C-alpha positions in Angstrom: 140.9 182.8 96.6 144.4 181.7 96.8 144.0 180.0 100.4 141.3 178.0 99.2 143.2 176.4 96.5 145.5 175.5 98.3 143.4 173.9 101.2 141.7 171.9 98.2 142.9 167.8 97.7 144.9 167.0 94.7 143.4 163.7 93.9 146.6 162.8 91.6 149.3 163.7 94.5 146.7 161.3 96.6 147.0 158.5 94.2 151.0 159.0 93.9 151.0 159.3 97.7 149.2 155.7 98.2 151.0 154.0 95.6 154.2 154.1 97.7 152.0 151.9 100.2 150.8 149.5 97.2 152.5 146.5 99.4 150.3 146.9 101.9 147.3 146.9 99.6 148.5 143.3 97.9 149.5 141.9 101.4 146.0 142.9 102.7 144.4 141.2 99.3 146.2 138.0 99.9 145.5 137.6 104.1 141.6 138.3 103.2 142.0 135.9 100.3 143.9 133.8 102.4 141.7 133.4 105.7 138.7 133.3 103.2 139.9 129.8 101.7 140.9 128.6 105.2 137.6 129.0 106.0 136.2 127.6 103.1 138.1 124.6 103.2 137.1 124.1 106.6 132.8 124.1 106.3 131.5 121.1 106.1 129.5 120.7 103.1 125.9 120.5 103.5 123.7 118.5 100.4 119.5 118.9 100.2 117.6 115.4 99.5 113.6 116.1 98.0 110.9 114.1 98.1 107.6 114.4 97.0 104.6 113.2 98.8 101.0 112.8 96.6 98.2 112.8 99.3 95.8 111.0 97.9 92.4 113.6 98.3 91.1 114.9 95.2 89.5 117.8 97.5 92.9 119.3 98.5 93.8 121.2 95.3 94.4 124.7 95.6 91.5 125.3 93.3 89.3 123.4 95.8 91.3 125.0 99.4 90.0 128.3 98.2 86.5 127.0 97.2 86.4 125.4 100.9 87.9 128.4 102.5 85.1 130.7 101.7 82.7 128.9 104.3 84.9 126.9 106.3 89.0 125.1 106.7 88.4 121.9 106.5 90.6 121.3 103.6 93.4 123.9 104.7 93.6 122.4 108.2 93.6 118.8 106.6 96.9 119.6 104.7 98.1 121.7 107.7 98.2 118.7 109.8 99.5 116.7 107.5 102.5 119.1 107.1 102.9 119.2 111.1 102.5 114.9 111.4 105.9 114.7 108.6 107.7 117.5 111.0 106.5 115.8 114.3 109.3 115.0 116.6 107.3 111.3 117.1 107.8 110.4 113.0 111.8 112.0 113.2 112.1 110.0 116.0 111.1 106.6 115.0 113.3 107.2 111.8 116.4 108.3 114.1 115.7 104.8 115.7 115.3 102.9 112.5 118.3 104.1 110.7 120.5 104.7 114.1 121.2 108.0 112.5 121.9 109.2 116.3 125.5 107.9 115.6 128.0 110.2 113.7 131.1 109.1 112.0 133.3 111.7 111.1 136.8 111.8 109.2 139.0 114.6 108.3 139.6 115.2 104.9 142.3 117.5 104.9 140.9 120.4 106.5 137.1 119.7 106.5 135.3 117.2 108.2 133.5 114.6 106.0 130.9 112.4 107.5 131.1 109.2 106.8 127.5 107.3 107.1 127.5 103.9 105.9 130.5 104.5 104.3 132.3 104.4 108.0 134.5 101.3 108.3 133.6 100.6 112.2 129.7 100.5 113.1 129.0 100.6 116.6 126.2 99.1 118.4 125.0 100.2 121.4 122.9 97.5 123.5 121.2 100.3 126.2 118.4 102.1 126.6 118.2 105.7 126.0 118.6 106.9 129.9 121.2 104.9 130.8 123.3 105.4 128.1 122.2 109.4 126.4 125.5 110.3 124.8 128.9 109.0 123.9 132.4 110.2 122.0 135.7 108.3 121.2 138.2 108.5 118.4 138.8 104.9 116.9 142.0 104.0 114.6 141.6 101.0 112.9 145.3 99.0 113.3 144.8 95.8 111.1 142.7 93.4 109.4 140.8 92.7 113.2 142.1 95.4 115.4 141.2 98.8 116.5 142.6 101.1 119.0 139.5 103.0 120.9 140.1 106.4 123.0 137.4 108.0 124.7 137.4 110.8 127.7 133.9 111.5 127.4 133.1 110.9 131.1 132.4 108.4 132.6 132.9 106.4 129.6 136.6 106.7 129.7 138.6 104.3 127.4 142.0 103.4 126.1 142.3 100.5 124.4 142.7 97.8 121.3 139.5 96.4 120.7 139.1 93.1 118.5 136.5 93.5 116.0 133.2 91.7 117.3 134.2 92.1 120.7 131.8 94.1 123.5 132.8 96.6 125.8 131.1 97.2 128.5 131.7 101.3 129.6 129.8 102.9 132.4 126.5 101.7 133.0 125.7 99.4 129.1 127.8 97.7 126.5 129.0 98.7 123.2 129.7 96.0 120.3 132.6 96.9 117.6 131.6 95.5 113.6 133.3 95.8 110.4 131.7 97.4 107.9 132.0 96.8 103.8 134.7 99.6 104.0 136.9 98.4 105.9 140.2 98.2 103.6 143.9 98.8 104.2 143.7 102.3 103.2 141.7 103.6 106.6 144.7 101.7 108.8 146.2 104.6 110.7 143.5 107.1 109.7 141.1 108.5 112.8 137.5 107.9 112.8 135.7 110.4 115.2 132.8 108.4 116.5 130.0 111.2 118.6 126.6 109.3 119.6 124.1 112.6 120.1 120.9 111.7 122.8 117.7 110.8 121.3 116.0 113.8 121.7 119.3 116.4 120.5 119.6 114.0 117.6 115.7 114.3 116.4 115.5 118.4 116.7 118.8 118.5 114.5 116.9 116.9 112.0 113.8 118.5 112.5 115.4 121.8 112.2 116.9 121.3 109.1 113.6 119.3 107.6 111.4 121.8 105.7 107.6 120.3 104.2 106.3 122.8 101.6 102.7 122.3 99.9 103.1 122.5 96.0 101.5 125.3 94.8 100.5 124.1 91.5 98.7 121.1 93.2 97.6 121.4 96.4 97.5 117.6 97.6 101.2 117.4 96.8 103.8 117.9 99.7 107.2 118.8 98.6 109.9 117.3 102.1 113.6 118.6 101.5 116.3 118.0 104.5 119.9 119.4 104.4 122.3 117.4 105.8 126.2 116.5 105.8 125.6 113.4 104.0 123.7 113.1 100.8 123.2 109.4 101.1 122.3 110.1 105.1 120.0 113.0 103.7 118.0 110.3 100.6 117.9 107.5 103.6 116.0 109.9 105.9 113.6 111.0 103.6 112.5 107.6 102.7 112.7 106.3 105.8 110.2 109.5 106.5 108.5 109.0 103.7 107.8 105.0 104.4 106.8 105.9 107.7 104.3 108.4 107.1 102.9 105.6 104.6 102.7 103.3 107.1 101.1 105.6 110.1 98.7 106.6 107.7 97.9 102.4 107.1 97.5 101.9 110.1 95.4 104.8 111.2 93.3 103.4 108.5 93.3 99.7 109.6 92.5 101.5 112.6 89.4 103.0 111.5 88.2 100.2 109.8 88.7 97.9 112.8 86.7 100.3 115.0 83.9 100.4 112.5 83.4 96.6 112.0 83.6 96.4 115.9 80.4 99.1 116.0 78.5 97.6 113.5 79.1 94.0 115.2 78.3 95.6 118.1 75.2 97.1 117.3 74.0 93.9 115.5 74.4 91.8 117.8 72.4 94.4 120.6 69.7 94.1 117.7 70.0 90.2 117.4 69.4 90.0 121.5 66.8 92.9 121.6 65.0 91.0 118.5 65.5 87.9 120.6 63.5 89.3 123.4 60.7 90.6 121.8 59.9 87.2 119.9 60.4 85.5 123.6 58.0 87.9 124.5 55.6 87.7 121.9 55.6 83.4 122.3 54.9 83.5 125.7 52.1 86.5 124.9 50.6 83.5 122.8 51.1 81.4 125.0 49.1 82.5 127.3 46.6 84.1 125.5 45.8 81.2 123.7 46.6 83.0 120.3 47.3 81.0 116.8 50.9 81.8 115.5 49.5 82.8 111.8 52.7 81.0 110.0 52.5 77.9 112.2 48.6 77.5 111.4 48.9 78.3 108.0 51.8 75.6 107.3 49.8 73.1 108.7 46.1 73.6 106.8 49.0 73.5 104.0 50.6 70.3 105.4 46.8 68.8 106.4 45.7 69.7 102.6 48.2 67.8 101.1 47.0 64.9 103.1 43.5 65.0 102.0 44.4 65.4 97.8 46.6 62.4 98.4 43.3 60.6 100.4 40.9 61.8 97.3 43.7 60.7 94.8 43.6 57.7 96.0 39.8 57.4 96.5 39.3 58.1 92.5 41.8 55.7 91.5 39.9 52.9 93.4 37.2 53.8 92.0 38.2 53.9 88.9 39.6 50.6 89.5 35.9 49.2 90.6 34.6 50.9 87.5 36.2 49.0 85.5 36.4 45.4 87.4 32.5 46.1 87.6 32.4 46.9 83.3 34.4 43.5 82.4 32.0 41.3 84.9 29.3 42.7 83.0 30.4 41.8 80.0 31.1 38.6 80.7 27.3 38.3 81.4 25.9 39.2 78.7 27.5 36.3 76.5 25.1 33.7 78.1 21.8 36.0 77.9 18.6 33.9 76.4 17.3 34.6 72.8 
């Protein structure tokens, strides 16, 4: 029994033993907190922008979808198609080309990299097609009101020179135009601005991966679109442009359907008119061949002759009445001279 008690651990003694190394615990806590703060300070901030899209179809409510899903899934498939269409790369590529979001402008704020977007003092315009100018990276430093320094080591576009704002620089296979944005000010002099032009496909894939489209649980005809991005203004612009492109494409589809329907109806009417004209020609030829009278023209002829006859009868009756009047007048004149 005495040997077993000796082998048991005394917690009080262990606590005193560990307290003898308290400084290691404090140093470990400080190191962990410092590393955590350092990683947090370097992590880029992510923002989210949301928008709701109303699909104008009364049948797309949740109850309507359930009722139809028992027999068919037409409404459910329609909403799924709208979701896939909003998340399609074709739609996002239009948005990227419209907003030029394949070009990124970043700067360092303390340890954190910050996306500038439209707050960048410099704007680069690439006069290129996608195949001949896939990517570009450079560091731009504003020097004074009209001059910037451009350093690029991304092959094959190597630059290291001062550029006057508004100038066009030939780099590799295409041209780059450097222009001034409203955010250009003295506070930006000497600060590095990292410009990165991504390939279009890579930029589209990046934004599509961060885009989420969900159907509302309460209202099945409402789609909620959300995008996570490093700049809240860019996220808002992308969502707004995406909705605008969706609405425009919907209108174009409706106009296309209406135009095709109108063309189909006009073609059918033209075919029917042509067929009716051929039938009329055949009937006319048949009447001439068989010496048949046209009922409408015959009736019109009878009516025309009847009007002529009626007019002649009226004239004759008028003449008869006039003759009777003259005869009665003459008879009265002779009657005054009769013998008694």
